[in-house]
C-alpha positions in Angstrom: 65.1 163.4 36.1 62.4 162.8 33.6 61.8 165.0 30.7 58.4 166.0 32.0 59.7 167.0 35.5 62.4 169.2 34.0 59.9 171.1 31.8 57.9 172.3 34.8 60.8 173.6 36.9 60.8 177.4 37.3 63.1 179.3 35.1 65.2 181.5 37.3 66.7 183.3 34.3 63.3 184.7 33.2 63.7 187.6 35.6 67.0 188.5 34.0 65.5 188.2 30.6 62.7 190.7 31.3 65.2 193.1 32.9 67.4 192.9 29.8 64.4 193.4 27.5 63.2 196.3 29.6 66.6 198.0 29.4 66.7 197.5 25.7 63.2 199.0 25.2 64.2 201.9 27.5 67.1 202.8 25.3 65.2 202.4 22.0 62.3 204.5 23.2 64.7 207.2 24.6 66.6 207.3 21.3 63.4 207.4 19.2 62.0 210.2 21.3 64.8 212.4 20.2 63.6 212.0 16.6 60.0 213.0 17.4 59.0 216.6 16.7 56.8 217.1 19.7 57.4 220.0 22.1 55.6 218.2 24.9 58.3 215.5 25.0 61.3 218.0 24.8 62.3 217.8 28.5 61.2 214.2 29.2 63.4 211.3 30.1 62.5 207.6 30.3 63.5 206.4 33.7 62.7 202.7 33.3 60.6 200.0 31.7 58.9 197.1 33.4 58.2 194.2 31.1 55.6 191.5 31.9 57.0 188.0 32.1 55.2 186.9 28.9 56.4 190.1 27.1 52.9 191.1 26.1 53.1 194.5 27.8 55.8 197.0 28.8 55.2 199.9 31.2 57.4 202.8 30.3 58.1 205.1 33.2 58.9 208.8 32.4 59.8 212.0 34.2 60.3 215.6 33.2 61.7 218.8 34.5 59.1 220.8 36.4 56.9 217.8 36.9 53.3 218.7 37.6 50.1 216.8 37.4 48.9 218.7 34.4 52.3 218.3 32.7 52.2 214.6 33.3 48.8 214.4 31.6 50.1 216.3 28.5 53.1 214.1 28.3 51.1 210.9 28.7 48.8 212.2 25.9 51.8 212.9 23.7 53.2 209.4 24.3 49.8 207.8 23.5 49.8 209.7 20.2 53.3 208.4 19.4 52.9 204.9 20.9 52.4 203.1 17.6 55.6 204.6 16.1 57.6 203.9 19.2 56.4 200.3 19.3 57.3 200.0 15.6 60.8 201.2 16.5 61.1 198.7 19.3 59.9 195.9 16.9 62.4 197.0 14.2 65.4 197.1 16.5 64.8 193.9 18.5 64.5 190.3 17.6 61.6 189.6 19.8 58.9 187.2 18.6 56.2 189.7 19.8 56.7 193.4 20.4 55.1 194.3 23.7 52.4 196.8 23.9 53.8 200.1 25.4 52.0 201.7 28.3 53.3 205.1 29.5 53.1 206.2 33.2 54.7 209.1 35.1 57.4 208.0 37.5 56.5 209.4 40.9 59.6 208.2 42.6 61.7 211.3 41.9 58.9 213.6 42.8 58.3 211.8 46.1 62.1 211.9 46.9 62.1 215.6 46.3 59.1 216.1 48.5 60.7 214.0 51.3 63.9 216.0 51.0 62.0 219.3 51.3 60.2 218.0 54.4 63.4 216.9 55.9 65.1 220.2 55.2 62.2 222.0 56.9 62.4 219.7 59.9 66.2 220.3 60.2 65.7 224.0 60.4 62.9 223.7 63.0 65.2 221.4 65.1 67.8 224.2 65.5 66.9 226.3 68.6 68.0 229.6 67.0 65.9 229.0 63.9 62.9 228.1 66.1 63.2 231.4 68.0 63.5 233.4 64.8 60.4 231.6 63.5 58.5 232.4 66.6 59.5 236.1 66.4 61.6 236.3 69.6 
């Protein structure tokens, strides 16, 4: 195999690298959040980080207790205010050539799972004949 042909083969380890970097960034951001004095971030947890293949950008997914649309907007605003410091923390604690830009997004997966669970619980009660008769007032 020539040197040129080898250089253009896909690197299957690249996916593992971005996953490792994402997990590292998640831990650093979560630890750094504990040191911030911002009430909006008190009950917030970082659920994951998706890093671009070229490490230019990292999407930080977050969730909080009592998730609401208004609460997510306040939390996102707080993250934007602290983004520079959080990025600096990531840069100081990693040996990356370039520290990725941090973009913060609410994680809707847990909220969707809770909604589906509520819907299924409601359906289970309606499937029971006695529950259905009580609901109809018989």
